[in-house]
N, C-alpha and C positions, 0 to 999 in steps of 0.2 A: 155438456161436455166443457170440461175448464180451458181457456184460454188467457191469452194476452193483445188481444185484437185491439181493443180499447187504449192498453199503454203504448204498443207501439204507433198506433193511431195519434194521440196525442203527443208523442215525445217528439224533442225537437226537430230530428231529424226527417220527419215527417208534418206534424204539425197540420192535420187537415180532418174535418167534420165527419159524422158519418154520412153526411150527403155526398161529400168530395168521393168517399172512400167507395161507396155505391154505384158513383157512378162509373168510376175506374175501374170496375169488375162487373158493371152490369146489372145489379140490384138495386131496389129501394132502401132509403134508409131505414125504413121498419125494418126491412132484413137484416142491416148491419146493427143495428140494436138488438134483435131478438137472439144474432148469433153472441156477439159481446156480453148478452146478460145467459149464456150458456145455452143456447139452441143449438142443435145438431146442423150442419151446413152440411151439404152436398159436397161428395169429393171434388166437385168440378170448382164450386164456391173455395174450398178450403185450397186448392191447387193454386185459384187466380190471388187470392189474399196473400199467399205467400211470395207469388210471382210480384207483387206490389212492394213487399216489404223486404225483396231480395233474402228470402230464408226458406229453410227445410221446413214444410207443414209440419213436422213434429216438433220442431222449435217452438210452435206458435199453439199448434191445437193438442190438448191431452187428456187423458182420460182421468175422470175425479178420485182414482184409487192409485195413481201413478204419484210419488212421491218430488 
């Protein structure tokens, strides 16, 4: 699943490490890395990430075939 988690995490508005994001949502750095590399997070994790970035999950996560 494609996503813009890494872009948002590293943006000037948030500027956080994978570990910091993981701590905010209660997962490991490795989980954040897997998500950023195309892993499929659970709906619960997607919602938590969306909440951190104050965005709709559909703005962050999308299917590979969506343009």
